[in-house]
C-alpha positions, 0 to 999 in steps of 0.5 A, spaced: 913 369 286 915 370 294 922 369 297 925 369 303 932 372 305 935 370 311 941 376 313 946 372 317 951 377 320 958 375 322 958 373 330 961 378 333 957 383 330 953 388 335 947 393 333 951 399 336 957 396 330 953 398 325 954 403 321 949 410 321 951 410 313 948 404 312 942 405 317 940 411 313 941 408 306 936 402 308 930 407 309 929 409 302 931 403 298 926 400 303 921 405 302 922 403 294 921 396 295 915 397 300 912 402 294 914 398 288 911 391 292 918 387 292 918 388 299 913 384 303 916 385 310 922 386 313 926 386 320 932 385 324 932 380 330 934 380 337 941 377 339 940 370 340 942 370 347 935 373 348 932 367 344 929 360 345 930 354 341 925 348 341 927 341 339 924 334 338 928 329 341 926 323 343 918 324 342 918 330 347 920 337 345 926 340 349 927 348 350 934 351 350 935 358 352 940 363 348 946 364 347 947 357 342 954 356 343 953 351 337 951 355 333 956 358 327 951 362 324 946 366 327 941 370 322 940 376 324 935 379 320 930 377 314 926 380 309 920 377 304 919 379 297 916 378 291 919 377 284 918 373 278 923 368 279 930 367 282 935 371 278 930 377 279 930 375 287 937 374 287 939 381 284 934 385 289 938 381 295 945 384 291 942 390 291 942 390 299 948 386 300 952 391 296 949 397 301 952 393 307 959 392 303 959 400 301 959 401 309 964 396 310 960 390 312 964 385 308 962 379 311 955 379 311 951 372 308 945 373 305 941 366 303 934 366 299 929 361 298 923 361 294 918 360 299 913 353 297 905 355 299 903 357 305 898 362 308 901 368 304 899 366 297 
């Protein structure tokens, strides 16, 4: 099954605040999981201030440029991976989160959800 994991960092975390040790550890983690076929795709996202939000309001499309003041949690990155079940997906997510905690980023949230169909199947 394919899973989508979102990474939600603290709102005040800036890209330059990410410890180099974490970046150094992520390289081999990603390589290993890509090689095994568990990791399909991953990436960080630019700040919300550089984003745009589209929403349907009253049957029309409204566009709002970032930053989004009302957003309490903003996705900072994502990963798509293959796992046999939610327990295995959770175990993979836990190793990723543990890597962040090891480097002092203690307030990261991951959300893991199974992808329901789509063009990748």
